VMD Tcl script that builds the backbone (N, CA, C; Angstrom):
set m [mol new atoms 387]
animate dup $m
set s [atomselect $m all]
$s set {name element resname resid chain x y z} {
  {N N MET 1 A -72.138 -105.554 -125.703}
  {CA C MET 1 A -71.437 -106.720 -126.173}
  {C C MET 1 A -72.451 -107.626 -126.867}
  {N N LYS 2 A -72.032 -108.186 -127.995}
  {CA C LYS 2 A -72.904 -109.071 -128.754}
  {C C LYS 2 A -72.384 -110.501 -128.645}
  {N N LEU 3 A -73.319 -111.452 -128.529}
  {CA C LEU 3 A -72.976 -112.867 -128.481}
  {C C LEU 3 A -73.635 -113.549 -129.664}
  {N N TYR 4 A -72.825 -114.054 -130.571}
  {CA C TYR 4 A -73.310 -114.801 -131.721}
  {C C TYR 4 A -73.116 -116.277 -131.433}
  {N N ILE 5 A -74.122 -117.081 -131.742}
  {CA C ILE 5 A -74.028 -118.521 -131.512}
  {C C ILE 5 A -74.195 -119.224 -132.852}
  {N N ASN 6 A -73.187 -120.017 -133.210}
  {CA C ASN 6 A -73.190 -120.727 -134.496}
  {C C ASN 6 A -74.193 -121.868 -134.504}
  {N N ASN 7 A -74.685 -122.178 -135.685}
  {CA C ASN 7 A -75.569 -123.311 -135.949}
  {C C ASN 7 A -76.879 -123.248 -135.162}
  {N N VAL 8 A -77.413 -122.054 -134.973}
  {CA C VAL 8 A -78.722 -121.871 -134.344}
  {C C VAL 8 A -79.579 -121.069 -135.310}
  {N N GLU 9 A -80.752 -121.582 -135.615}
  {CA C GLU 9 A -81.683 -120.885 -136.500}
  {C C GLU 9 A -82.338 -119.724 -135.754}
  {N N PRO 10 A -82.789 -118.680 -136.480}
  {CA C PRO 10 A -83.516 -117.584 -135.818}
  {C C PRO 10 A -84.726 -118.112 -135.059}
  {N N ILE 11 A -84.979 -117.550 -133.910}
  {CA C ILE 11 A -86.013 -118.039 -133.004}
  {C C ILE 11 A -87.263 -117.184 -133.133}
  {N N VAL 12 A -88.401 -117.838 -133.201}
  {CA C VAL 12 A -89.683 -117.132 -133.228}
  {C C VAL 12 A -90.103 -116.910 -131.781}
  {N N CYS 13 A -90.250 -115.646 -131.402}
  {CA C CYS 13 A -90.619 -115.315 -130.027}
  {C C CYS 13 A -91.363 -113.981 -130.012}
  {N N LYS 14 A -91.907 -113.649 -128.842}
  {CA C LYS 14 A -92.614 -112.382 -128.663}
  {C C LYS 14 A -91.609 -111.237 -128.766}
  {N N ILE 15 A -91.968 -110.198 -129.510}
  {CA C ILE 15 A -91.085 -109.056 -129.729}
  {C C ILE 15 A -91.490 -107.942 -128.778}
  {N N ASP 16 A -90.515 -107.414 -128.025}
  {CA C ASP 16 A -90.784 -106.328 -127.091}
  {C C ASP 16 A -90.645 -104.957 -127.734}
  {N N ASN 17 A -89.719 -104.828 -128.684}
  {CA C ASN 17 A -89.455 -103.527 -129.280}
  {C C ASN 17 A -88.963 -103.733 -130.710}
  {N N THR 18 A -89.433 -102.889 -131.622}
  {CA C THR 18 A -88.977 -102.907 -133.010}
  {C C THR 18 A -88.557 -101.499 -133.387}
  {N N TYR 19 A -87.394 -101.394 -134.022}
  {CA C TYR 19 A -86.972 -100.089 -134.523}
  {C C TYR 19 A -86.276 -100.247 -135.856}
  {N N LYS 20 A -86.217 -99.148 -136.582}
  {CA C LYS 20 A -85.683 -99.135 -137.940}
  {C C LYS 20 A -84.504 -98.179 -137.993}
  {N N LYS 21 A -83.487 -98.550 -138.750}
  {CA C LYS 21 A -82.299 -97.721 -138.897}
  {C C LYS 21 A -81.949 -97.664 -140.375}
  {N N SER 22 A -81.846 -96.468 -140.917}
  {CA C SER 22 A -81.459 -96.294 -142.315}
  {C C SER 22 A -79.948 -96.205 -142.384}
  {N N MET 23 A -79.355 -97.092 -143.160}
  {CA C MET 23 A -77.897 -97.164 -143.277}
  {C C MET 23 A -77.487 -96.850 -144.713}
  {N N ILE 24 A -76.341 -96.213 -144.848}
  {CA C ILE 24 A -75.755 -95.927 -146.164}
  {C C ILE 24 A -74.358 -96.527 -146.175}
  {N N TYR 25 A -74.144 -97.474 -147.068}
  {CA C TYR 25 A -72.844 -98.123 -147.222}
  {C C TYR 25 A -72.168 -97.528 -148.450}
  {N N SER 26 A -70.950 -97.023 -148.277}
  {CA C SER 26 A -70.241 -96.425 -149.399}
  {C C SER 26 A -68.777 -96.843 -149.357}
  {N N ASP 27 A -68.047 -96.439 -150.376}
  {CA C ASP 27 A -66.630 -96.779 -150.423}
  {C C ASP 27 A -65.791 -95.929 -149.458}
  {N N ILE 28 A -66.384 -94.898 -148.851}
  {CA C ILE 28 A -65.632 -94.098 -147.881}
  {C C ILE 28 A -66.085 -94.346 -146.443}
  {N N GLY 29 A -67.075 -95.214 -146.244}
  {CA C GLY 29 A -67.505 -95.551 -144.900}
  {C C GLY 29 A -68.970 -95.924 -144.815}
  {N N ILE 30 A -69.409 -96.191 -143.604}
  {CA C ILE 30 A -70.798 -96.538 -143.313}
  {C C ILE 30 A -71.405 -95.360 -142.557}
  {N N PHE 31 A -72.598 -94.945 -142.977}
  {CA C PHE 31 A -73.256 -93.782 -142.395}
  {C C PHE 31 A -74.659 -94.151 -141.929}
  {N N CYS 32 A -75.131 -93.433 -140.908}
  {CA C CYS 32 A -76.508 -93.597 -140.458}
  {C C CYS 32 A -77.020 -92.246 -139.985}
  {N N ASN 33 A -78.317 -92.153 -139.777}
  {CA C ASN 33 A -78.932 -90.931 -139.280}
  {C C ASN 33 A -78.834 -90.945 -137.764}
  {N N HIS 34 A -78.046 -90.021 -137.216}
  {CA C HIS 34 A -77.862 -89.928 -135.770}
  {C C HIS 34 A -78.064 -88.477 -135.365}
  {N N ASN 35 A -78.983 -88.235 -134.441}
  {CA C ASN 35 A -79.344 -86.869 -134.023}
  {C C ASN 35 A -79.743 -85.999 -135.222}
  {N N LYS 36 A -80.487 -86.598 -136.126}
  {CA C LYS 36 A -81.012 -85.929 -137.325}
  {C C LYS 36 A -79.912 -85.425 -138.258}
  {N N LYS 37 A -78.736 -86.048 -138.187}
  {CA C LYS 37 A -77.636 -85.704 -139.079}
  {C C LYS 37 A -77.022 -86.993 -139.619}
  {N N LEU 38 A -76.546 -86.937 -140.841}
  {CA C LEU 38 A -75.889 -88.080 -141.449}
  {C C LEU 38 A -74.498 -88.216 -140.835}
  {N N THR 39 A -74.235 -89.341 -140.169}
  {CA C THR 39 A -73.052 -89.504 -139.335}
  {C C THR 39 A -72.249 -90.729 -139.742}
  {N N LEU 40 A -70.927 -90.579 -139.736}
  {CA C LEU 40 A -70.024 -91.695 -140.007}
  {C C LEU 40 A -70.021 -92.634 -138.811}
  {N N LEU 41 A -70.157 -93.916 -139.090}
  {CA C LEU 41 A -70.221 -94.937 -138.051}
  {C C LEU 41 A -68.938 -95.755 -138.092}
  {N N ASP 42 A -68.365 -96.015 -136.924}
  {CA C ASP 42 A -67.141 -96.815 -136.838}
  {C C ASP 42 A -67.251 -97.727 -135.620}
  {N N THR 43 A -66.283 -98.608 -135.445}
  {CA C THR 43 A -66.273 -99.484 -134.280}
  {C C THR 43 A -65.045 -99.205 -133.437}
  {N N LYS 44 A -65.223 -99.381 -132.144}
  {CA C LYS 44 A -64.145 -99.162 -131.185}
  {C C LYS 44 A -63.835 -100.498 -130.524}
  {N N ASP 45 A -62.567 -100.747 -130.235}
  {CA C ASP 45 A -62.132 -101.979 -129.570}
  {C C ASP 45 A -62.582 -103.218 -130.338}
  {N N GLU 46 A -62.128 -103.345 -131.550}
  {CA C GLU 46 A -62.522 -104.476 -132.395}
  {C C GLU 46 A -61.850 -105.760 -131.921}
  {N N ASN 47 A -62.350 -106.333 -130.846}
  {CA C ASN 47 A -61.818 -107.622 -130.422}
  {C C ASN 47 A -62.969 -108.569 -130.138}
  {N N TYR 48 A -62.675 -109.839 -130.261}
  {CA C TYR 48 A -63.685 -110.856 -130.024}
  {C C TYR 48 A -63.008 -112.086 -129.443}
  {N N GLU 49 A -63.849 -112.941 -128.888}
  {CA C GLU 49 A -63.370 -114.163 -128.260}
  {C C GLU 49 A -64.308 -115.288 -128.675}
  {N N ILE 50 A -63.763 -116.461 -128.955}
  {CA C ILE 50 A -64.576 -117.620 -129.329}
  {C C ILE 50 A -64.530 -118.621 -128.176}
  {N N ILE 51 A -65.713 -119.004 -127.711}
  {CA C ILE 51 A -65.834 -119.923 -126.583}
  {C C ILE 51 A -66.718 -121.093 -127.011}
  {N N THR 52 A -66.360 -122.308 -126.625}
  {CA C THR 52 A -67.203 -123.479 -126.871}
  {C C THR 52 A -67.794 -123.913 -125.533}
  {N N LYS 53 A -69.115 -123.964 -125.485}
  {CA C LYS 53 A -69.809 -124.326 -124.253}
  {C C LYS 53 A -71.100 -125.045 -124.626}
  {N N ASN 54 A -71.389 -126.176 -123.982}
  {CA C ASN 54 A -72.600 -126.975 -124.238}
  {C C ASN 54 A -72.776 -127.285 -125.724}
  {N N ASN 55 A -71.705 -127.629 -126.395}
  {CA C ASN 55 A -71.700 -127.960 -127.826}
  {C C ASN 55 A -72.090 -126.786 -128.726}
  {N N TYR 56 A -72.002 -125.569 -128.219}
  {CA C TYR 56 A -72.244 -124.367 -129.009}
  {C C TYR 56 A -70.930 -123.604 -129.163}
  {N N ASP 57 A -70.692 -123.064 -130.341}
  {CA C ASP 57 A -69.578 -122.141 -130.545}
  {C C ASP 57 A -70.141 -120.733 -130.383}
  {N N ILE 58 A -69.626 -119.998 -129.407}
  {CA C ILE 58 A -70.118 -118.673 -129.076}
  {C C ILE 58 A -69.034 -117.653 -129.393}
  {N N ILE 59 A -69.412 -116.642 -130.144}
  {CA C ILE 59 A -68.488 -115.558 -130.467}
  {C C ILE 59 A -68.898 -114.348 -129.625}
  {N N LEU 60 A -67.997 -113.911 -128.748}
  {CA C LEU 60 A -68.225 -112.720 -127.939}
  {C C LEU 60 A -67.613 -111.530 -128.667}
  {N N ASP 61 A -68.452 -110.687 -129.213}
  {CA C ASP 61 A -68.004 -109.499 -129.941}
  {C C ASP 61 A -68.012 -108.326 -128.963}
  {N N LYS 62 A -66.824 -107.870 -128.588}
  {CA C LYS 62 A -66.694 -106.828 -127.572}
  {C C LYS 62 A -66.564 -105.425 -128.170}
  {N N SER 63 A -66.738 -105.293 -129.468}
  {CA C SER 63 A -66.603 -103.979 -130.096}
  {C C SER 63 A -67.850 -103.135 -129.831}
  {N N LYS 64 A -67.678 -101.819 -129.926}
  {CA C LYS 64 A -68.783 -100.882 -129.723}
  {C C LYS 64 A -68.860 -99.937 -130.908}
  {N N GLU 65 A -70.074 -99.587 -131.284}
  {CA C GLU 65 A -70.265 -98.615 -132.358}
  {C C GLU 65 A -70.033 -97.217 -131.811}
  {N N ILE 66 A -69.322 -96.402 -132.578}
  {CA C ILE 66 A -69.131 -95.003 -132.197}
  {C C ILE 66 A -69.511 -94.120 -133.379}
  {N N TYR 67 A -70.009 -92.944 -133.063}
  {CA C TYR 67 A -70.419 -91.993 -134.086}
  {C C TYR 67 A -69.316 -90.956 -134.249}
  {N N LEU 68 A -68.905 -90.722 -135.482}
  {CA C LEU 68 A -67.808 -89.801 -135.755}
  {C C LEU 68 A -68.341 -88.534 -136.408}
  {N N ASP 69 A -67.762 -88.120 -137.505}
  {CA C ASP 69 A -68.075 -86.855 -138.159}
  {C C ASP 69 A -69.420 -86.879 -138.876}
  {N N TYR 70 A -70.027 -85.688 -138.953}
  {CA C TYR 70 A -71.224 -85.490 -139.748}
  {C C TYR 70 A -70.797 -85.197 -141.186}
  {N N ILE 71 A -71.641 -85.596 -142.130}
  {CA C ILE 71 A -71.388 -85.224 -143.519}
  {C C ILE 71 A -72.601 -84.466 -144.043}
  {N N LEU 72 A -72.400 -83.704 -145.093}
  {CA C LEU 72 A -73.475 -82.862 -145.616}
  {C C LEU 72 A -74.114 -83.419 -146.876}
  {N N HIS 73 A -73.499 -84.440 -147.475}
  {CA C HIS 73 A -74.088 -85.051 -148.662}
  {C C HIS 73 A -73.770 -86.543 -148.686}
  {N N ILE 74 A -74.600 -87.277 -149.370}
  {CA C ILE 74 A -74.407 -88.719 -149.498}
  {C C ILE 74 A -73.335 -88.967 -150.550}
  {N N PRO 75 A -72.367 -89.850 -150.262}
  {CA C PRO 75 A -71.336 -90.159 -151.262}
  {C C PRO 75 A -71.960 -90.686 -152.561}
  {N N TYR 76 A -71.293 -90.404 -153.682}
  {CA C TYR 76 A -71.825 -90.785 -154.988}
  {C C TYR 76 A -72.023 -92.299 -155.096}
  {N N ASN 77 A -71.006 -93.085 -154.798}
  {CA C ASN 77 A -71.118 -94.544 -154.838}
  {C C ASN 77 A -71.606 -95.037 -153.483}
  {N N HIS 78 A -72.856 -95.472 -153.424}
  {CA C HIS 78 A -73.409 -95.917 -152.155}
  {C C HIS 78 A -74.567 -96.889 -152.373}
  {N N ILE 79 A -74.907 -97.592 -151.302}
  {CA C ILE 79 A -76.077 -98.471 -151.256}
  {C C ILE 79 A -76.840 -98.106 -149.989}
  {N N CYS 80 A -78.149 -97.909 -150.111}
  {CA C CYS 80 A -78.996 -97.591 -148.957}
  {C C CYS 80 A -79.699 -98.858 -148.482}
  {N N SER 81 A -79.867 -98.959 -147.183}
  {CA C SER 81 A -80.559 -100.103 -146.603}
  {C C SER 81 A -81.376 -99.633 -145.405}
  {N N ASP 82 A -82.659 -99.943 -145.417}
  {CA C ASP 82 A -83.494 -99.712 -144.236}
  {C C ASP 82 A -83.479 -101.004 -143.436}
  {N N GLU 83 A -82.787 -100.981 -142.318}
  {CA C GLU 83 A -82.595 -102.174 -141.512}
  {C C GLU 83 A -83.556 -102.172 -140.340}
  {N N ILE 84 A -84.106 -103.341 -140.042}
  {CA C ILE 84 A -85.081 -103.483 -138.970}
  {C C ILE 84 A -84.479 -104.342 -137.865}
  {N N PHE 85 A -84.663 -103.880 -136.629}
  {CA C PHE 85 A -84.187 -104.601 -135.457}
  {C C PHE 85 A -85.388 -104.978 -134.595}
  {N N GLU 86 A -85.498 -106.246 -134.241}
  {CA C GLU 86 A -86.527 -106.720 -133.318}
  {C C GLU 86 A -85.823 -107.146 -132.036}
  {N N LYS 87 A -86.261 -106.577 -130.922}
  {CA C LYS 87 A -85.569 -106.773 -129.649}
  {C C LYS 87 A -86.501 -107.466 -128.662}
  {N N THR 88 A -86.008 -108.541 -128.029}
  {CA C THR 88 A -86.770 -109.290 -127.035}
  {C C THR 88 A -85.953 -109.406 -125.759}
  {N N HIS 89 A -86.537 -108.987 -124.650}
  {CA C HIS 89 A -85.859 -109.095 -123.349}
  {C C HIS 89 A -86.087 -110.511 -122.823}
  {N N ILE 90 A -84.977 -111.238 -122.534}
  {CA C ILE 90 A -85.134 -112.616 -122.059}
  {C C ILE 90 A -84.772 -112.752 -120.582}
  {N N GLY 91 A -84.356 -111.665 -119.942}
  {CA C GLY 91 A -84.056 -111.688 -118.512}
  {C C GLY 91 A -82.660 -111.196 -118.194}
  {N N TYR 92 A -82.519 -110.607 -117.019}
  {CA C TYR 92 A -81.217 -110.153 -116.495}
  {C C TYR 92 A -80.431 -109.313 -117.498}
  {N N ASP 93 A -81.080 -108.342 -118.082}
  {CA C ASP 93 A -80.441 -107.432 -119.050}
  {C C ASP 93 A -79.825 -108.151 -120.245}
  {N N ILE 94 A -80.445 -109.252 -120.643}
  {CA C ILE 94 A -80.042 -109.982 -121.849}
  {C C ILE 94 A -81.141 -109.780 -122.878}
  {N N PHE 95 A -80.748 -109.365 -124.075}
  {CA C PHE 95 A -81.704 -109.125 -125.146}
  {C C PHE 95 A -81.377 -110.015 -126.338}
  {N N TYR 96 A -82.417 -110.587 -126.919}
  {CA C TYR 96 A -82.281 -111.344 -128.153}
  {C C TYR 96 A -82.654 -110.396 -129.294}
  {N N ILE 97 A -81.757 -110.224 -130.256}
  {CA C ILE 97 A -81.949 -109.274 -131.342}
  {C C ILE 97 A -82.015 -110.017 -132.668}
  {N N LYS 98 A -83.028 -109.683 -133.476}
  {CA C LYS 98 A -83.077 -110.128 -134.874}
  {C C LYS 98 A -82.860 -108.889 -135.729}
  {N N HIS 99 A -81.893 -108.960 -136.605}
  {CA C HIS 99 A -81.488 -107.826 -137.437}
  {C C HIS 99 A -81.769 -108.192 -138.898}
  {N N TYR 100 A -82.719 -107.493 -139.522}
  {CA C TYR 100 A -83.100 -107.738 -140.917}
  {C C TYR 100 A -82.445 -106.682 -141.799}
  {N N TYR 101 A -81.657 -107.095 -142.770}
  {CA C TYR 101 A -81.022 -106.167 -143.702}
  {C C TYR 101 A -80.905 -106.841 -145.053}
  {N N PHE 102 A -81.153 -106.054 -146.112}
  {CA C PHE 102 A -81.228 -106.575 -147.480}
  {C C PHE 102 A -82.131 -107.801 -147.457}
  {N N ASP 103 A -81.651 -108.972 -147.815}
  {CA C ASP 103 A -82.495 -110.173 -147.748}
  {C C ASP 103 A -81.946 -111.157 -146.716}
  {N N GLN 104 A -81.259 -110.664 -145.714}
  {CA C GLN 104 A -80.603 -111.488 -144.695}
  {C C GLN 104 A -81.235 -111.263 -143.324}
  {N N ILE 105 A -81.069 -112.256 -142.449}
  {CA C ILE 105 A -81.450 -112.125 -141.042}
  {C C ILE 105 A -80.238 -112.519 -140.204}
  {N N SER 106 A -79.826 -111.599 -139.367}
  {CA C SER 106 A -78.758 -111.878 -138.404}
  {C C SER 106 A -79.414 -111.902 -137.036}
  {N N HIS 107 A -78.996 -112.806 -136.188}
  {CA C HIS 107 A -79.565 -112.813 -134.843}
  {C C HIS 107 A -78.454 -113.064 -133.830}
  {N N TYR 108 A -78.597 -112.420 -132.677}
  {CA C TYR 108 A -77.562 -112.467 -131.650}
  {C C TYR 108 A -78.168 -112.050 -130.322}
  {N N PHE 109 A -77.386 -112.214 -129.271}
  {CA C PHE 109 A -77.782 -111.754 -127.948}
  {C C PHE 109 A -76.946 -110.523 -127.618}
  {N N GLU 110 A -77.547 -109.596 -126.896}
  {CA C GLU 110 A -76.856 -108.364 -126.556}
  {C C GLU 110 A -76.913 -108.165 -125.045}
  {N N VAL 111 A -75.755 -107.891 -124.451}
  {CA C VAL 111 A -75.656 -107.637 -123.013}
  {C C VAL 111 A -74.733 -106.444 -122.800}
  {N N GLU 112 A -74.919 -105.764 -121.685}
  {CA C GLU 112 A -74.030 -104.654 -121.347}
  {C C GLU 112 A -72.721 -105.187 -120.767}
  {N N GLN 113 A -72.835 -106.078 -119.787}
  {CA C GLN 113 A -71.679 -106.696 -119.144}
  {C C GLN 113 A -71.974 -108.186 -119.040}
  {N N PHE 114 A -71.073 -109.030 -119.539}
  {CA C PHE 114 A -71.341 -110.462 -119.569}
  {C C PHE 114 A -70.824 -111.149 -118.314}
  {N N GLU 115 A -71.667 -112.004 -117.736}
  {CA C GLU 115 A -71.324 -112.813 -116.562}
  {C C GLU 115 A -71.586 -114.277 -116.889}
  {N N ASP 116 A -70.929 -115.202 -116.179}
  {CA C ASP 116 A -71.058 -116.637 -116.475}
  {C C ASP 116 A -72.476 -117.173 -116.299}
  {N N TYR 117 A -73.252 -116.646 -115.351}
  {CA C TYR 117 A -74.603 -117.148 -115.132}
  {C C TYR 117 A -75.523 -116.888 -116.340}
  {N N MET 118 A -75.123 -115.973 -117.211}
  {CA C MET 118 A -75.952 -115.643 -118.367}
  {C C MET 118 A -75.994 -116.774 -119.392}
  {N N TYR 119 A -74.975 -117.638 -119.394}
  {CA C TYR 119 A -74.993 -118.804 -120.292}
  {C C TYR 119 A -76.248 -119.647 -120.049}
  {N N ASP 120 A -76.563 -119.926 -118.779}
  {CA C ASP 120 A -77.724 -120.751 -118.451}
  {C C ASP 120 A -79.016 -120.121 -118.952}
  {N N ILE 121 A -79.141 -118.815 -118.823}
  {CA C ILE 121 A -80.348 -118.110 -119.282}
  {C C ILE 121 A -80.462 -118.206 -120.800}
  {N N ILE 122 A -79.355 -118.005 -121.484}
  {CA C ILE 122 A -79.362 -118.067 -122.952}
  {C C ILE 122 A -79.656 -119.484 -123.430}
  {N N PHE 123 A -79.018 -120.492 -122.837}
  {CA C PHE 123 A -79.246 -121.877 -123.253}
  {C C PHE 123 A -80.670 -122.330 -122.946}
  {N N THR 124 A -81.240 -121.855 -121.840}
  {CA C THR 124 A -82.636 -122.167 -121.519}
  {C C THR 124 A -83.560 -121.536 -122.557}
  {N N PHE 125 A -83.271 -120.298 -122.937}
  {CA C PHE 125 A -84.073 -119.616 -123.970}
  {C C PHE 125 A -83.986 -120.369 -125.298}
  {N N LEU 126 A -82.791 -120.817 -125.683}
  {CA C LEU 126 A -82.619 -121.537 -126.948}
  {C C LEU 126 A -83.341 -122.882 -126.936}
  {N N SER 127 A -83.312 -123.584 -125.813}
  {CA C SER 127 A -83.938 -124.916 -125.736}
  {C C SER 127 A -85.440 -124.854 -125.602}
  {N N SER 128 A -85.972 -123.706 -125.130}
  {CA C SER 128 A -87.428 -123.606 -124.938}
  {C C SER 128 A -88.159 -123.242 -126.225}
  {N N LYS 129 A -87.451 -122.827 -127.244}
  {CA C LYS 129 A -88.095 -122.387 -128.483}
  {C C LYS 129 A -88.013 -123.439 -129.548}
}
mol reanalyze $m
mol bondsrecalc $m
mol representation Tube
mol addrep $m
C-alpha cells in the first residue's frame, strides 16, 4: 500500500537501498523486465481513500502491481524510461520511497498493512527533516 501526502517536498535522508527499473510505456500497455522477460504490468484493486489528518491530505493507494503476459518484441510506438527508486526504512515496516522518472520525482510511503499508529511515525519523520 502506498501513502501519498500532499504539499510535502521530497525529503533528504539516508538511503538504505537503491534499485533501477526499466519501463516501456506504449499505446498497448506498460511493460517492464520481470524474470528476464518483457512483461505486461497492470494494477489490481484500483481503489484509494483520502484522509485528512494533522493538516495533511493523505491518499491511501490500495492497488497492487501484477505481472501479466510476456511479450516477445517491443511495441512500435513506445517510450523507454530507466526509473530509479531510493528506499529508506523509517521503522515498523514503513518505507519512504523516492521515485525518479523522466525529469520528475515522486515520493511516498510504502507499507504492507497500514495501522493507525503508523501516522505518528510518518509525521515524526516528516517533522524531523
